[in-house]
N, CA, C, O and the ligand as a Tripos MOL2 file, in Angstrom:
@<TRIPOS>MOLECULE
protein
  273   271    69     0     0
PROTEIN
NO_CHARGES

@<TRIPOS>ATOM
      1 N          92.7830   88.7120   84.4430 N.3       1 MET1
      2 CA         91.4590   89.1490   84.7870 C.3       1 MET1
      3 C          91.5860   90.7570   85.5930 C.2       1 MET1
      4 O          92.3640   90.9360   86.5300 O.2       1 MET1
      5 N          90.7800   91.7300   85.0990 N.am      2 ASP2
      6 CA         91.2140   93.0530   85.7200 C.3       2 ASP2
      7 C          90.1340   93.1620   86.8130 C.2       2 ASP2
      8 O          88.9490   93.3860   86.5640 O.2       2 ASP2
      9 N          90.6190   92.9920   87.9790 N.am      3 ILE3
     10 CA         89.7410   93.1740   89.0320 C.3       3 ILE3
     11 C          90.3350   94.3270   90.1250 C.2       3 ILE3
     12 O          91.4440   94.2310   90.6520 O.2       3 ILE3
     13 N          89.5580   95.2300   90.3190 N.am      4 ARG4
     14 CA         90.0630   96.4880   91.1390 C.3       4 ARG4
     15 C          89.2940   96.5830   92.5710 C.2       4 ARG4
     16 O          88.2830   95.9790   92.9300 O.2       4 ARG4
     17 N          90.0190   97.4470   93.2160 N.am      5 LEU5
     18 CA         89.5000   97.6100   94.5860 C.3       5 LEU5
     19 C          87.9500   98.2470   94.3640 C.2       5 LEU5
     20 O          87.5860   99.0780   93.5320 O.2       5 LEU5
     21 N          87.2560   97.6330   95.2960 N.am      6 ASP6
     22 CA         85.6450   98.3500   95.2890 C.3       6 ASP6
     23 C          84.8670   97.8090   94.1640 C.2       6 ASP6
     24 O          83.7120   98.1920   93.9800 O.2       6 ASP6
     25 N          85.4510   96.9060   93.3690 N.am      7 ASP7
     26 CA         84.8100   96.1310   92.3970 C.3       7 ASP7
     27 C          83.7090   95.3540   93.1430 C.2       7 ASP7
     28 O          83.9160   95.0620   94.3210 O.2       7 ASP7
     29 N          82.4800   94.9740   92.5090 N.am      8 ILE8
     30 CA         81.5530   93.9350   93.1110 C.3       8 ILE8
     31 C          81.6050   92.6930   92.0540 C.2       8 ILE8
     32 O          81.2870   92.7160   90.8660 O.2       8 ILE8
     33 N          81.9990   91.8220   92.6730 N.am      9 LEU9
     34 CA         82.1540   90.5180   92.0160 C.3       9 LEU9
     35 C          80.7960   89.4480   92.1390 C.2       9 LEU9
     36 O          80.3020   89.1860   93.2360 O.2       9 LEU9
     37 N          80.3230   88.9300   90.9760 N.am     10 ASP10
     38 CA         79.3400   88.0620   91.0280 C.3      10 ASP10
     39 C          80.0500   86.6360   90.9420 C.2      10 ASP10
     40 O          80.7060   86.3620   89.9370 O.2      10 ASP10
     41 N          79.9290   85.7760   91.9340 N.am     11 MET11
     42 CA         80.7140   84.7230   92.0550 C.3      11 MET11
     43 C          79.6680   83.2610   91.6990 C.2      11 MET11
     44 O          78.4900   83.1390   92.0370 O.2      11 MET11
     45 N          80.4520   82.3150   90.9730 N.am     12 LYS12
     46 CA         79.5780   81.1040   90.4070 C.3      12 LYS12
     47 C          79.1520   80.3860   91.7060 C.2      12 LYS12
     48 O          78.0600   79.8170   91.7170 O.2      12 LYS12
     49 N          79.8320   80.3750   92.6520 N.am     13 LYS13
     50 CA         79.3060   79.5780   94.0380 C.3      13 LYS13
     51 C          78.8670   80.6190   94.9120 C.2      13 LYS13
     52 O          79.4930   81.6610   95.1010 O.2      13 LYS13
     53 N          77.7710   80.3140   95.4430 N.am     14 THR14
     54 CA         77.2390   81.1750   96.5750 C.3      14 THR14
     55 C          77.6870   81.0170   97.8210 C.2      14 THR14
     56 O          77.9300   79.8560   98.1510 O.2      14 THR14
     57 N          77.8640   81.8660   98.6080 N.am     15 HIS15
     58 CA         78.4020   81.9100  100.0740 C.3      15 HIS15
     59 C          77.1240   80.9490  100.6490 C.2      15 HIS15
     60 O          76.0850   80.6440  100.0640 O.2      15 HIS15
     61 N          77.5700   80.6020  101.9590 N.am     16 HIS16
     62 CA         76.4740   79.9840  102.5590 C.3      16 HIS16
     63 C          75.3910   80.6850  103.1550 C.2      16 HIS16
     64 O          74.4610   80.0830  103.6920 O.2      16 HIS16
     65 N          75.4670   82.0390  103.0850 N.am     17 CYS17
     66 CA         74.4470   82.7790  103.5180 C.3      17 CYS17
     67 C          73.3770   83.0100  102.3770 C.2      17 CYS17
     68 O          72.2430   83.4480  102.5710 O.2      17 CYS17
     69 N          73.9190   82.6440  101.1490 N.am     18 GLY18
     70 CA         72.9870   82.7300   99.9420 C.3      18 GLY18
     71 C          73.4520   83.7950   99.1830 C.2      18 GLY18
     72 O          72.8880   84.0600   98.1220 O.2      18 GLY18
     73 N          74.4200   84.4570   99.5830 N.am     19 GLY19
     74 CA         74.7810   85.8810   98.7690 C.3      19 GLY19
     75 C          75.7000   85.3210   97.6980 C.2      19 GLY19
     76 O          76.3920   84.3170   97.8660 O.2      19 GLY19
     77 N          75.6590   86.0020   96.6460 N.am     20 LYS20
     78 CA         76.5220   85.8370   95.3180 C.3      20 LYS20
     79 C          77.4050   86.9470   95.0150 C.2      20 LYS20
     80 O          78.2630   86.7930   94.1460 O.2      20 LYS20
     81 N          77.2810   88.1670   95.7000 N.am     21 THR21
     82 CA         78.0720   89.1480   95.3360 C.3      21 THR21
     83 C          79.0350   89.5800   96.5790 C.2      21 THR21
     84 O          78.6110   89.7360   97.7250 O.2      21 THR21
     85 N          80.2720   89.7370   96.2180 N.am     22 TRP22
     86 CA         81.3240   90.1890   97.0560 C.3      22 TRP22
     87 C          81.9540   91.5070   96.7130 C.2      22 TRP22
     88 O          82.1120   91.7020   95.5080 O.2      22 TRP22
     89 N          82.2990   92.3410   97.4420 N.am     23 LYS23
     90 CA         83.0340   93.3530   97.2570 C.3      23 LYS23
     91 C          84.6850   93.3010   97.5660 C.2      23 LYS23
     92 O          85.1830   92.7410   98.5420 O.2      23 LYS23
     93 N          85.2860   93.8840   96.7000 N.am     24 VAL24
     94 CA         86.8100   93.7310   96.7100 C.3      24 VAL24
     95 C          87.2080   94.7870   97.7220 C.2      24 VAL24
     96 O          86.9320   95.9800   97.5980 O.2      24 VAL24
     97 N          87.9070   94.2320   98.7760 N.am     25 LEU25
     98 CA         88.4590   95.1580   99.6970 C.3      25 LEU25
     99 C          89.9810   95.2630   99.7380 C.2      25 LEU25
    100 O          90.5530   96.1740  100.3370 O.2      25 LEU25
    101 N          90.5970   94.3120   99.0890 N.am     26 ARG26
    102 CA         92.0870   94.2590   98.8820 C.3      26 ARG26
    103 C          92.4440   93.3920   97.6580 C.2      26 ARG26
    104 O          91.7900   92.3800   97.4060 O.2      26 ARG26
    105 N          93.4570   93.7810   96.9170 N.am     27 VAL27
    106 CA         93.9320   93.1370   95.7500 C.3      27 VAL27
    107 C          95.4200   92.7170   95.8910 C.2      27 VAL27
    108 O          96.1600   93.3520   96.6430 O.2      27 VAL27
    109 N          95.8610   91.6600   95.1800 N.am     28 GLY28
    110 CA         97.0910   91.2750   95.3900 C.3      28 GLY28
    111 C          97.2840   90.0610   95.1590 C.2      28 GLY28
    112 O          96.4820   89.5320   94.3890 O.2      28 GLY28
    113 N          98.3250   89.2650   95.6980 N.am     29 MET29
    114 CA         98.4120   87.7200   95.5620 C.3      29 MET29
    115 C          97.2090   87.1240   96.0750 C.2      29 MET29
    116 O          96.6190   86.2700   95.4140 O.2      29 MET29
    117 N          96.8140   87.4900   97.1560 N.am     30 ASP30
    118 CA         95.5690   87.1890   97.7850 C.3      30 ASP30
    119 C          94.4010   88.3940   97.7540 C.2      30 ASP30
    120 O          94.7070   89.5780   97.8920 O.2      30 ASP30
    121 N          93.3140   88.0320   97.5970 N.am     31 PHE31
    122 CA         92.2210   88.9610   97.5390 C.3      31 PHE31
    123 C          91.5290   89.0100   98.9420 C.2      31 PHE31
    124 O          91.3560   87.9280   99.5030 O.2      31 PHE31
    125 N          91.1490   90.0610   99.5140 N.am     32 ARG32
    126 CA         90.1570   90.1230  100.3790 C.3      32 ARG32
    127 C          88.9090   90.7190  100.0000 C.2      32 ARG32
    128 O          88.8250   91.8650   99.5600 O.2      32 ARG32
    129 N          87.7880   89.8240  100.1970 N.am     33 LEU33
    130 CA         86.4770   90.1030   99.7810 C.3      33 LEU33
    131 C          85.4210   90.1090  100.8930 C.2      33 LEU33
    132 O          85.4880   89.3550  101.8650 O.2      33 LEU33
    133 N          84.5360   90.9190  100.7120 N.am     34 ARG34
    134 CA         83.3710   90.9010  101.6330 C.3      34 ARG34
    135 C          82.2200   90.7130  101.1820 C.2      34 ARG34
    136 O          81.7520   91.5490  100.4090 O.2      34 ARG34
    137 N          81.4340   89.5070  101.5720 N.am     35 CYS35
    138 CA         80.0410   89.0740  101.1890 C.3      35 CYS35
    139 C          79.2130   90.3180  101.4570 C.2      35 CYS35
    140 O          79.2660   90.9130  102.5340 O.2      35 CYS35
    141 N          78.3480   90.7350  100.3120 N.am     36 GLU36
    142 CA         77.5550   92.0070  100.2390 C.3      36 GLU36
    143 C          76.2270   91.4590  101.1410 C.2      36 GLU36
    144 O          75.4770   92.2670  101.6890 O.2      36 GLU36
    145 N          76.0540   90.2200  101.2170 N.am     37 THR37
    146 CA         74.7980   89.8750  101.8400 C.3      37 THR37
    147 C          74.8160   89.7450  103.4790 C.2      37 THR37
    148 O          73.9010   90.1700  104.1840 O.2      37 THR37
    149 N          75.9710   89.1070  103.9680 N.am     38 CYS38
    150 CA         76.2420   88.8140  105.3560 C.3      38 CYS38
    151 C          77.1640   89.6570  106.0180 C.2      38 CYS38
    152 O          77.1640   89.8880  107.2280 O.2      38 CYS38
    153 N          78.1240   90.2100  104.9890 N.am     39 GLY39
    154 CA         79.2500   91.0980  105.7230 C.3      39 GLY39
    155 C          80.4820   90.2370  106.1250 C.2      39 GLY39
    156 O          81.4650   90.7270  106.6820 O.2      39 GLY39
    157 N          80.3730   89.0180  105.8310 N.am     40 HIS40
    158 CA         81.5420   87.9290  106.0990 C.3      40 HIS40
    159 C          82.7630   88.4350  105.2580 C.2      40 HIS40
    160 O          82.5150   88.8040  104.1100 O.2      40 HIS40
    161 N          83.9360   88.4860  105.6640 N.am     41 GLU41
    162 CA         85.0950   88.6510  105.0360 C.3      41 GLU41
    163 C          85.9530   87.5570  104.7850 C.2      41 GLU41
    164 O          86.0980   86.7150  105.6720 O.2      41 GLU41
    165 N          86.5990   87.4350  103.6000 N.am     42 VAL42
    166 CA         87.5430   86.2830  103.2600 C.3      42 VAL42
    167 C          88.7060   86.7020  102.7310 C.2      42 VAL42
    168 O          88.7770   87.7640  102.1140 O.2      42 VAL42
    169 N          89.8240   85.8390  102.9370 N.am     43 MET43
    170 CA         90.9170   85.9890  102.0300 C.3      43 MET43
    171 C          91.1380   84.9940  101.1520 C.2      43 MET43
    172 O          91.3440   83.8980  101.6730 O.2      43 MET43
    173 N          91.1590   85.0450   99.9080 N.am     44 ILE44
    174 CA         91.3360   83.9270   99.0670 C.3      44 ILE44
    175 C          92.3010   84.2830   98.0520 C.2      44 ILE44
    176 O          92.4910   85.4580   97.7360 O.2      44 ILE44
    177 N          93.0330   83.1260   97.4310 N.am     45 PRO45
    178 CA         94.2560   83.3690   96.5570 C.3      45 PRO45
    179 C          93.4760   83.7740   95.0200 C.2      45 PRO45
    180 O          92.4340   83.3690   94.5050 O.2      45 PRO45
    181 N          94.4880   84.7390   94.5950 N.am     46 ARG46
    182 CA         93.8520   85.2760   93.2130 C.3      46 ARG46
    183 C          93.4860   84.2490   92.1380 C.2      46 ARG46
    184 O          92.4710   84.4380   91.4680 O.2      46 ARG46
    185 N          94.3280   83.0730   91.9170 N.am     47 VAL47
    186 CA         93.9150   82.0260   90.9850 C.3      47 VAL47
    187 C          92.5770   81.3620   91.3220 C.2      47 VAL47
    188 O          91.7660   81.1360   90.4240 O.2      47 VAL47
    189 N          92.3290   81.0430   92.6040 N.am     48 LYS48
    190 CA         91.2470   80.3040   92.9440 C.3      48 LYS48
    191 C          90.2070   81.2600   92.7930 C.2      48 LYS48
    192 O          89.2590   80.7870   92.1650 O.2      48 LYS48
    193 N          90.0490   82.4660   93.1570 N.am     49 MET49
    194 CA         89.0580   83.4900   92.9940 C.3      49 MET49
    195 C          88.6700   83.6850   91.5080 C.2      49 MET49
    196 O          87.4810   83.6480   91.1900 O.2      49 MET49
    197 N          89.7280   83.9080   90.5110 N.am     50 GLU50
    198 CA         89.3810   84.1050   89.3450 C.3      50 GLU50
    199 C          88.7470   83.0640   88.5610 C.2      50 GLU50
    200 O          88.2550   83.2660   87.4510 O.2      50 GLU50
    201 N          88.7680   81.9410   89.1600 N.am     51 LYS51
    202 CA         87.9910   80.6910   88.3350 C.3      51 LYS51
    203 C          86.6340   80.8970   88.9840 C.2      51 LYS51
    204 O          85.6760   80.4890   88.3280 O.2      51 LYS51
    205 N          86.4250   81.3710   89.9790 N.am     52 ASN52
    206 CA         84.9280   81.5220   90.5040 C.3      52 ASN52
    207 C          84.3650   82.6560   90.1850 C.2      52 ASN52
    208 O          83.2250   82.7800   90.6300 O.2      52 ASN52
    209 N          84.8480   83.6930   89.4480 N.am     53 VAL53
    210 CA         84.1350   85.0610   89.3020 C.3      53 VAL53
    211 C          83.3370   84.7140   88.0130 C.2      53 VAL53
    212 O          83.7880   83.9760   87.1370 O.2      53 VAL53
    213 N          82.2230   85.2540   87.9720 N.am     54 ARG54
    214 CA         81.0670   85.0640   86.8540 C.3      54 ARG54
    215 C          81.2950   86.5600   86.0610 C.2      54 ARG54
    216 O          81.5450   86.6910   84.8620 O.2      54 ARG54
    217 N          81.1340   87.6720   87.0870 N.am     55 ARG55
    218 CA         80.7990   88.8750   86.3030 C.3      55 ARG55
    219 C          81.3910   89.9910   87.3090 C.2      55 ARG55
    220 O          81.0810   89.9450   88.4990 O.2      55 ARG55
    221 N          82.2270   90.9700   86.8200 N.am     56 ILE56
    222 CA         82.5960   92.0130   87.7820 C.3      56 ILE56
    223 C          81.6820   93.2390   87.3490 C.2      56 ILE56
    224 O          81.4960   93.5540   86.1740 O.2      56 ILE56
    225 N          81.1590   93.8630   88.4010 N.am     57 HIS57
    226 CA         80.2670   95.1180   88.3820 C.3      57 HIS57
    227 C          81.3210   96.1080   88.8540 C.2      57 HIS57
    228 O          82.0000   95.8710   89.8530 O.2      57 HIS57
    229 N          81.4600   97.2510   88.1140 N.am     58 ARG58
    230 CA         82.1690   98.2610   88.3470 C.3      58 ARG58
    231 C          81.4140   99.5130   88.2400 C.2      58 ARG58
    232 O          80.8540   99.8920   87.2110 O.2      58 ARG58
    233 N          81.4310  100.2240   89.5220 N.am     59 ALA59
    234 CA         80.7050  101.6080   89.5990 C.3      59 ALA59
    235 C          81.3480  102.4790   88.5360 C.2      59 ALA59
    236 O          82.5740  102.5820   88.5210 O.2      59 ALA59
    237 N          80.6000  103.1070   87.6520 N.am     60 GLU60
    238 CA         81.1490  104.1000   86.8860 C.3      60 GLU60
    239 C          81.7960  105.1570   87.5860 C.2      60 GLU60
    240 O          81.3090  105.5380   88.6510 O.2      60 GLU60
    241 N          82.9680  105.7530   87.0710 N.am     61 ALA61
    242 CA         83.7190  106.7240   87.8060 C.3      61 ALA61
    243 C          82.9630  107.6150   88.2740 C.2      61 ALA61
    244 O          82.2940  108.2870   87.4890 O.2      61 ALA61
    245 N          82.8980  107.8080   89.4830 N.am     62 ALA62
    246 CA         82.1610  108.8290   90.3660 C.3      62 ALA62
    247 C          82.3870  110.1690   89.8330 C.2      62 ALA62
    248 O          83.5450  110.5380   89.6380 O.2      62 ALA62
    249 N          81.3900  110.9400   89.5740 N.am     63 PRO63
    250 CA         81.5170  112.3120   88.9970 C.3      63 PRO63
    251 C          82.2830  113.1110   90.1710 C.2      63 PRO63
    252 O          82.0890  112.8300   91.3530 O.2      63 PRO63
    253 N          83.0410  113.9810   89.8170 N.am     64 GLU64
    254 CA         83.6080  114.7990   90.7630 C.3      64 GLU64
    255 C          82.5950  115.5670   91.4910 C.2      64 GLU64
    256 O          81.7870  116.1890   90.8020 O.2      64 GLU64
    257 N          82.5030  115.6270   92.6970 N.am     65 THR65
    258 CA         81.5460  116.4670   93.6120 C.3      65 THR65
    259 C          82.2010  117.8670   93.7360 C.2      65 THR65
    260 O          83.2510  118.1150   94.3280 O.2      65 THR65
    261 N          81.3890  118.7540   93.0670 N.am     66 ALA66
    262 CA         81.8530  120.1240   93.2870 C.3      66 ALA66
    263 C          81.2830  120.8070   94.3860 C.2      66 ALA66
    264 O          80.1160  121.1730   94.2430 O.2      66 ALA66
    265 N          81.8470  121.0560   95.4410 N.am     67 GLU67
    266 CA         81.5560  121.5160   96.5880 C.3      67 GLU67
    267 C          81.7390  123.1590   96.4870 C.2      67 GLU67
    268 O          82.7820  123.5950   96.0000 O.2      67 GLU67
    269 N          80.8670  123.9250   96.8810 N.am     68 HIS68
    270 CA         80.7270  125.3270   96.7790 C.3      68 HIS68
    271 C          80.6760  125.8720   97.9550 C.2      68 HIS68
    272 O          80.5540  127.0920   98.0650 O.2      68 HIS68
    273 ZN         77.5670   85.5900  103.0100 Zn       69 ZN69
@<TRIPOS>BOND
     1     1     2 1
     2     2     3 1
     3     3     4 2
     4     3     5 am
     5     5     6 1
     6     6     7 1
     7     7     8 2
     8     7     9 am
     9     9    10 1
    10    10    11 1
    11    11    12 2
    12    11    13 am
    13    13    14 1
    14    14    15 1
    15    15    16 2
    16    15    17 am
    17    17    18 1
    18    18    19 1
    19    19    20 2
    20    19    21 am
    21    21    22 1
    22    22    23 1
    23    23    24 2
    24    23    25 am
    25    25    26 1
    26    26    27 1
    27    27    28 2
    28    27    29 am
    29    29    30 1
    30    30    31 1
    31    31    32 2
    32    31    33 am
    33    33    34 1
    34    34    35 1
    35    35    36 2
    36    35    37 am
    37    37    38 1
    38    38    39 1
    39    39    40 2
    40    39    41 am
    41    41    42 1
    42    42    43 1
    43    43    44 2
    44    43    45 am
    45    45    46 1
    46    46    47 1
    47    47    48 2
    48    47    49 am
    49    49    50 1
    50    50    51 1
    51    51    52 2
    52    51    53 am
    53    53    54 1
    54    54    55 1
    55    55    56 2
    56    55    57 am
    57    57    58 1
    58    58    59 1
    59    59    60 2
    60    59    61 am
    61    61    62 1
    62    62    63 1
    63    63    64 2
    64    63    65 am
    65    65    66 1
    66    66    67 1
    67    67    68 2
    68    67    69 am
    69    69    70 1
    70    70    71 1
    71    71    72 2
    72    71    73 am
    73    73    74 1
    74    74    75 1
    75    75    76 2
    76    75    77 am
    77    77    78 1
    78    78    79 1
    79    79    80 2
    80    79    81 am
    81    81    82 1
    82    82    83 1
    83    83    84 2
    84    83    85 am
    85    85    86 1
    86    86    87 1
    87    87    88 2
    88    87    89 am
    89    89    90 1
    90    90    91 1
    91    91    92 2
    92    91    93 am
    93    93    94 1
    94    94    95 1
    95    95    96 2
    96    95    97 am
    97    97    98 1
    98    98    99 1
    99    99   100 2
   100    99   101 am
   101   101   102 1
   102   102   103 1
   103   103   104 2
   104   103   105 am
   105   105   106 1
   106   106   107 1
   107   107   108 2
   108   107   109 am
   109   109   110 1
   110   110   111 1
   111   111   112 2
   112   111   113 am
   113   113   114 1
   114   114   115 1
   115   115   116 2
   116   115   117 am
   117   117   118 1
   118   118   119 1
   119   119   120 2
   120   119   121 am
   121   121   122 1
   122   122   123 1
   123   123   124 2
   124   123   125 am
   125   125   126 1
   126   126   127 1
   127   127   128 2
   128   127   129 am
   129   129   130 1
   130   130   131 1
   131   131   132 2
   132   131   133 am
   133   133   134 1
   134   134   135 1
   135   135   136 2
   136   135   137 am
   137   137   138 1
   138   138   139 1
   139   139   140 2
   140   139   141 am
   141   141   142 1
   142   142   143 1
   143   143   144 2
   144   143   145 am
   145   145   146 1
   146   146   147 1
   147   147   148 2
   148   147   149 am
   149   149   150 1
   150   150   151 1
   151   151   152 2
   152   151   153 am
   153   153   154 1
   154   154   155 1
   155   155   156 2
   156   155   157 am
   157   157   158 1
   158   158   159 1
   159   159   160 2
   160   159   161 am
   161   161   162 1
   162   162   163 1
   163   163   164 2
   164   163   165 am
   165   165   166 1
   166   166   167 1
   167   167   168 2
   168   167   169 am
   169   169   170 1
   170   170   171 1
   171   171   172 2
   172   171   173 am
   173   173   174 1
   174   174   175 1
   175   175   176 2
   176   175   177 am
   177   177   178 1
   178   178   179 1
   179   179   180 2
   180   179   181 am
   181   181   182 1
   182   182   183 1
   183   183   184 2
   184   183   185 am
   185   185   186 1
   186   186   187 1
   187   187   188 2
   188   187   189 am
   189   189   190 1
   190   190   191 1
   191   191   192 2
   192   191   193 am
   193   193   194 1
   194   194   195 1
   195   195   196 2
   196   195   197 am
   197   197   198 1
   198   198   199 1
   199   199   200 2
   200   199   201 am
   201   201   202 1
   202   202   203 1
   203   203   204 2
   204   203   205 am
   205   205   206 1
   206   206   207 1
   207   207   208 2
   208   207   209 am
   209   209   210 1
   210   210   211 1
   211   211   212 2
   212   211   213 am
   213   213   214 1
   214   214   215 1
   215   215   216 2
   216   215   217 am
   217   217   218 1
   218   218   219 1
   219   219   220 2
   220   219   221 am
   221   221   222 1
   222   222   223 1
   223   223   224 2
   224   223   225 am
   225   225   226 1
   226   226   227 1
   227   227   228 2
   228   227   229 am
   229   229   230 1
   230   230   231 1
   231   231   232 2
   232   231   233 am
   233   233   234 1
   234   234   235 1
   235   235   236 2
   236   235   237 am
   237   237   238 1
   238   238   239 1
   239   239   240 2
   240   239   241 am
   241   241   242 1
   242   242   243 1
   243   243   244 2
   244   243   245 am
   245   245   246 1
   246   246   247 1
   247   247   248 2
   248   247   249 am
   249   249   250 1
   250   250   251 1
   251   251   252 2
   252   251   253 am
   253   253   254 1
   254   254   255 1
   255   255   256 2
   256   255   257 am
   257   257   258 1
   258   258   259 1
   259   259   260 2
   260   259   261 am
   261   261   262 1
   262   262   263 1
   263   263   264 2
   264   263   265 am
   265   265   266 1
   266   266   267 1
   267   267   268 2
   268   267   269 am
   269   269   270 1
   270   270   271 1
   271   271   272 2
@<TRIPOS>SUBSTRUCTURE
     1 MET1         2 RESIDUE 1 A MET
     2 ASP2         6 RESIDUE 1 A ASP
     3 ILE3        10 RESIDUE 1 A ILE
     4 ARG4        14 RESIDUE 1 A ARG
     5 LEU5        18 RESIDUE 1 A LEU
     6 ASP6        22 RESIDUE 1 A ASP
     7 ASP7        26 RESIDUE 1 A ASP
     8 ILE8        30 RESIDUE 1 A ILE
     9 LEU9        34 RESIDUE 1 A LEU
    10 ASP10       38 RESIDUE 1 A ASP
    11 MET11       42 RESIDUE 1 A MET
    12 LYS12       46 RESIDUE 1 A LYS
    13 LYS13       50 RESIDUE 1 A LYS
    14 THR14       54 RESIDUE 1 A THR
    15 HIS15       58 RESIDUE 1 A HIS
    16 HIS16       62 RESIDUE 1 A HIS
    17 CYS17       66 RESIDUE 1 A CYS
    18 GLY18       70 RESIDUE 1 A GLY
    19 GLY19       74 RESIDUE 1 A GLY
    20 LYS20       78 RESIDUE 1 A LYS
    21 THR21       82 RESIDUE 1 A THR
    22 TRP22       86 RESIDUE 1 A TRP
    23 LYS23       90 RESIDUE 1 A LYS
    24 VAL24       94 RESIDUE 1 A VAL
    25 LEU25       98 RESIDUE 1 A LEU
    26 ARG26      102 RESIDUE 1 A ARG
    27 VAL27      106 RESIDUE 1 A VAL
    28 GLY28      110 RESIDUE 1 A GLY
    29 MET29      114 RESIDUE 1 A MET
    30 ASP30      118 RESIDUE 1 A ASP
    31 PHE31      122 RESIDUE 1 A PHE
    32 ARG32      126 RESIDUE 1 A ARG
    33 LEU33      130 RESIDUE 1 A LEU
    34 ARG34      134 RESIDUE 1 A ARG
    35 CYS35      138 RESIDUE 1 A CYS
    36 GLU36      142 RESIDUE 1 A GLU
    37 THR37      146 RESIDUE 1 A THR
    38 CYS38      150 RESIDUE 1 A CYS
    39 GLY39      154 RESIDUE 1 A GLY
    40 HIS40      158 RESIDUE 1 A HIS
    41 GLU41      162 RESIDUE 1 A GLU
    42 VAL42      166 RESIDUE 1 A VAL
    43 MET43      170 RESIDUE 1 A MET
    44 ILE44      174 RESIDUE 1 A ILE
    45 PRO45      178 RESIDUE 1 A PRO
    46 ARG46      182 RESIDUE 1 A ARG
    47 VAL47      186 RESIDUE 1 A VAL
    48 LYS48      190 RESIDUE 1 A LYS
    49 MET49      194 RESIDUE 1 A MET
    50 GLU50      198 RESIDUE 1 A GLU
    51 LYS51      202 RESIDUE 1 A LYS
    52 ASN52      206 RESIDUE 1 A ASN
    53 VAL53      210 RESIDUE 1 A VAL
    54 ARG54      214 RESIDUE 1 A ARG
    55 ARG55      218 RESIDUE 1 A ARG
    56 ILE56      222 RESIDUE 1 A ILE
    57 HIS57      226 RESIDUE 1 A HIS
    58 ARG58      230 RESIDUE 1 A ARG
    59 ALA59      234 RESIDUE 1 A ALA
    60 GLU60      238 RESIDUE 1 A GLU
    61 ALA61      242 RESIDUE 1 A ALA
    62 ALA62      246 RESIDUE 1 A ALA
    63 PRO63      250 RESIDUE 1 A PRO
    64 GLU64      254 RESIDUE 1 A GLU
    65 THR65      258 RESIDUE 1 A THR
    66 ALA66      262 RESIDUE 1 A ALA
    67 GLU67      266 RESIDUE 1 A GLU
    68 HIS68      270 RESIDUE 1 A HIS
    69 ZN69       273 GROUP 0 **** ****
């Protein structure tokens, strides 16, 4: 599963605050995710998380901002 920093993940299981979307803060053996609804952060093993991901939302590559 291709998950990158700053991706927003839709999880199958809702957080106890009711939130379903998590932002990826760190990738590796363990992922650090932040609940977009309440701001709670968790560390979760990659294998466990991949089973729980429903969908990945990735912001389109941000256009280069041309400062003049
Ligand atoms: Zn939450």
